[in-house]
N, C-alpha and C positions, 0 to 999 in steps of 0.2 A: 490528407493523411499520409504519413510516411509508409514506405514499403518495409515490412518487418522481415528480418532474416532468421531462418531456422537456426536454432542454437541449442545444442545438447548440453545444458548445464548439468553438472554431476551432483545435483542436489534435489532431493524429493522428500517433502515432509508431510504431504497430504495423500489421501487415497483417491483423489480425483485423477482419472487417467491422463497421462501425458500423450498428446497426439502429435502427428507430423504437420498438421495444417494449423493455420492461424485460427484462434478462437476469440470470442469476446465474453467478458463477464460484466455484470452491472451491479454497482455498489450503491445502495440506498441508505443514506445517513438520515435517520428519521428525526433526529433532534440535534440541537447545536452542541450538546455535551456528550454525544456518543454513548448514551445509555443503551441504544439499540441500533445495530447496523445489519442489514440483510444483503446478501450477495446472491445474485441469480445468474443462471446461464442463459444461452441464446433462446432456450425454450421456456424461459421464466420458471425453471425449476430451481429450488433453493440449493445452493452449494455450501455456503458458510453463513454463520451468524456471529456477530460480534456484540458483546455486552460489556458495559462498564458501570462504574458507581455513580455516574452523573457528574455533578459538580466535583471538581478535584478536591480531595481531602488531604492530600500530601504532595510533596515534590516528586513522588514516584508513583504516578497514576498508572494503574494497570487496566488493560482491556483484554478479555479472553475471547479467542476465536475458536468456534467449534464447527464441525462439519454437519452435514444434513442429518446424521444419525445422533448428533449430540455429543460425539466424542471430541475431546480437546485436540486442537491442532497446534496452536501456539498462543503465547501471551505477549502482547505488545506493551512495553513499559516506557513511559515518557518521563524523562528526568528533567523537570523544570520547564519554565515558560520563557526563558531568555532567548534572544535571537540565535545565539550559538548553542542550541540545546541538542540533546541526544535522545534517541530512541533505541532501546535494545529489545531483541526478540528472544524469548525463551522457549525451548521445546517442552514437550509434555513431562519430561523428567526434571525440569527446572534448570537445565544447562543453557547457556547462551548460544544461539545458533546464528545470530546476525546482529548488526547494529547499523543505524543510519544516523548521519550527522548533517545538520544544516551547514552549507558552505556559501561563501560569498563570491564564488567564481561567476564571471559574466558581467554584463553592463550594470551600472547602478540601478537600483530599484528592483532587481530580480531577487525575490525573497523565497522562491520555491525550488531552489537547487539543493540536492543532497548528494553525498557520497555514501555508498552502502558496502559493507564488508560482510560476506557470508562465509561461515566456516565450511571447509571442504571435508566431506565425510570420507573421502578416499585416503587411505594410509599414505602418508608422505606428501599429500597434495597441499599446495599452498592455498591461502584464502582467495576467495573469488571476489573481485572488485567490480561493482556496478556504479555507473554514473547516472544520476537523475537530473535532467536539465529542462527548464521550462523553454518552450519553443517560441512563445510570444510574450509581450510585455505583461499581460494580465494573467499569464499561466493558464489560459483556457486549455492548452495542450501541453502536457509534460511528457518527455521521452526518456526511455530507459536504455542505456547503452552498456553492452559488454564488449570490451575492447573498442573496436570502431563500428560494431554492428548495433543497429537499433532493434531491440528485441521486444519492446512493449511501448504502448502509449496510453496515457491516462488523460481522458477528455472530460471536462466539466460539461454536463448536459443541462443541469438545472440548479439554481441557487435561489433560495428563499430566505433572505435575511429579515425575518419578521418575528415578532414576539410570540406569536401563537403558531406552532408547527403541528397542531393536532390534525390538520386536514391535508397538509402537504409536507414533503420531505424537506429538511433543511438543505440538503444537497444530494444530487445524484450524478453518477459518473459511469461512463463507458470505458472499459479497460480492454484494450486490444493486446493480445499475447501471442508471440510467435510460437510456432511448433517447436517441441522439444523442451519447453519450459513449464515447470510446475506452477499452476495458477496461484498457489498459496504464497509463493515467493513474491510475485508481483502484487498480490493483495496487501502484503506488508507495506509496500511502497505507496499504494493507493490510499491506505488508511492514514499514513503520515501526511500525504499530500492533501487529503480532505481536512485533516486537522489544521494544517497551515491556512487553508482557505477559510475555515470557520474563525480562526484567530485574526487573520489579517485582511480578509476580503480580497485575497488574490488567489 
């Protein structure tokens, strides 16, 4: 595992406290169509829940993420299933706060690389650019970079590509997050990464 570097990103969209030390969250995707996702902290306490409509009914599939109290945090919107597809993230008031796009940077066969642009809430501040790159051929580990610093890792822990997921999760992930970073920002990335895994088995 990579050493994560403290990074004071000027973006906070959730009420989860931002701490100085590295933390881990655990993302449990209960079914292949993301109708229910549960996010836990190190103590197995629920931080976030994601819900979706199940099978996609349009080219603009929405998934809402709420905190432990049930308050909305953000909505993840997926625009299409093509290789060069786009995800946008909307805040609680419907405005766009970030977008992720699949990119083809890297060796052939790497299908889980993204570029992310996050709106900067500071007046006059430019957009915040994050790079998400798979570390290995199968994308078991995916790393998040701000400038040249690795600020998060998304690690696949379990994958059950079976027709009946009533007794096991479709996939589960450990997400390591550097100090100074809102976990909700990295959760956006983890959800997109999980979706790519469910689509492409990578």
